N, C-alpha and C positions, 0 to 999 in steps of 0.2 A: 831259643824261642822267646816270645813275649806275648803279645795279644794274638792268640791262636784262633779265636772266634770273636765277633763283636762283643765286648764286655767280659770276655773270659781270658784271663792272663795265666800263662804258665810261668811262675816266678823264676827268674834267672838267678843262678849263683848258689842254690841250696844243695846241689849234688856234692857228696863227699868225694866222689871219684867218677871218671868217665864210665866205669863199669857198674856203678850203682846209682841209677837215677832215682831221685825222690821228687815227685811232682806235687808241689804245693800250688794250689789254684787260688787266684784272686778273682772274684766274680762281682760284677756291678749289680747292685740292687735296682729296684724299680725307680728309686729316687736318686739322691746324690751320694748315698753311702755304698759301702762294699762289704762283702762277706769273704772270709778266708776259709778255705776247706783244707784242714790239717795244718800242722805248724812245723813239720820237719824235725830233724835231729837236734840235740842240744847245740846251741850256738847258731842255729839257723836264723834267729831273729835279726842278726846283723845284716845278713844277705837280703832278707825280706825288707828290712828298713831301707837298704840301699836301692832295691828295686822300686820301692814306693817313691823314694826321692827322684829316681830317674824318670818315672812317669808322672811326677808331680801330683801324687795322691798323699795328703797328710795321713799319718798313721791313725789319727783319731777318726778318720772317715770309715775305718773298719769298725763296724758295730757288732758283728757276730763272727765267732770262730767256731766252725762245725768240725767235729772230730769223727772220723770214720771208725777208729778203734784205738786200743790202748797201747800198741807197740811204740817203743821209744822213738823210732824214726818218724812217727806221726805226731807224737805229743811232746817230744823232747824240747821243742821250742815254745811250747804252749804258755808256760808260766811267764816267760820273758815277753812274749808277744802280747799277752793280756796286760802286762805292765806298760808296754809301749802304746797300746791302742785304747785301753780302758774298755775293750769290747766285752761282751758276754759270751761265755762258752756254752756249747751244746753238745750232748752225746746221748746215745741210747742209755736207758736207766741201768742196764746191767753193766755196761762199760764204765759208766760214771763211778760205780763202786770201786772197780779196780784202778781207775785213774787216780782216785783219792787214796788208794792203798787200804781200803776197807772192804774185803780182805786183800792181802797181797796176792798178786797173780803169779801162779806157778806153772802155767802152761808154756808151750814152746814160744820162742821169740823173746826179745828183751822187754821187760816191763818198764814203766816210767822210771827215770832216774830221780825226778822230783815229782812228788805227788801234788795233785791239783784238785781242788774242790770245784766240780763242774757247776755252773750257775743254773742251767736249765736242762732237764732231761726230756726225752720223748720216747714214744713207743712206735711199733710198726704201723705204718700208714698215716702217721701224723703229718700235717702240713706245716712247714716252717716258712715264715715270712722273710725270705732271704733269696737273693739271686733271682728275683722275679717269680718266686714261688716254687718251693721244693717239696717233694714227697719223700719222707724218710722210709726206706725199706730196710727192715731188719734182714740182713743176709749173713747169718751166723755160719760158723765152720772154721774160718781162719782164727777168729776169737769168738767168745760167747755172744757179745753184743755188737759185732761188726755191722756196720750200716752203710748202705749205698744211698746216694741222693739223686733223685730224678727230677728234671725240669721238664714237665709235660708239654708246655707250649713250644719249646725249642727241641724237645726230644733228646736231651743231653743226660747221660748217666755218669755221675761221679762214683766210680766203683771201688775206690779204696784199694784194698789188696784182695778183693774177690778174684780178680783176673790180673795176670802179669802180661805186659806187652812184650812180644818177641818179634823177630825179623819178619815172620810170615803172618802175624796177626796177634792172637791171644792164646794163653794157656790158663788153666785153673791155677789158683794160688799154690805155691810150692809146699809139698807135704811136710818137709822138715820143720817149717815154721808155722804149721797149721794145727790147731787143736783137734779137729775132726774133719778129715777130707770128705767123708760121705755126706756130712751136713753141708759142706761147701758145694758139693755137686748138686744137692737139692736147691741151694740158693742160686746157683748158676742157672739151673733149669727155670726157676721162677723169673729171673731177669730176662731170660730168652723170650718170655712172653710179651715183654714191653716193646713198643715201637721206639727204636733208638737210632738216631742219626749220628751222634757223636759220643764216643766212649772215652771218658777221662780217667784212665788208669793212673795209679800212683807210681808204679815201677814199670818202665818201658812205655812205649806208645807216646802220646795218646793217639787214638784213631779218630780223626776229625770227621771223616766221611765214611759211610757204610759201617758204622760201629755195630749196628744190630746184626748185620751179616756175620761179623766176626764173633759176636756172642753166640749166635745160633750155631756156628761151626764148632765152637767149643762144646756146647751142649750136645750136639749130634755125635761128636767123637766120644764123649763120656757115656752117652746112652748106648752107643754101639759096643762099648768095651765092657759093659756090665755082665 
């Protein structure tokens, strides 16, 4: 895949294997700049740079890198991409502490291999001037400061690891890599209240059309199983 929606690119070449998709998204801003959402595993910067060259976007056109959460498959390429782009990094204030290693994260999933000081932090409900205007929704559970980014004008949700894409739609984040599944269920219910056309998951998917229907289906299954 490449440009899956106008101005929304699913970066090619960052998957470590066909069985483990890692969806780094490159999104056009309102002007001539771009925003990167997550940065992939360590070493992903080379694949991202190759994709940028393919679509003729200079690395320095990326002005912001938004991080959904601290796990290594999302921030492993962050330090290198910041060096290539000179962009500013953004994450939830809780997650920023763990990404910087202050304190070291000891929950499930792999913490960062290289610690990075995040440039700017946000809290739940903050608006970020990126990708045409994003709302940062704190969606904890998978990690303490996990964040999903919502583009209200286009009804696009970049959901990080809150949901995993599967053959028949979506499932909630996998319990073995999740700090607290009950909290993730609450976060999923909150996202089900949004009007979503396109769901940009990090693993599996994305669901370009009828993303809201898929999110509501997850929520309904979870609520029926309680």
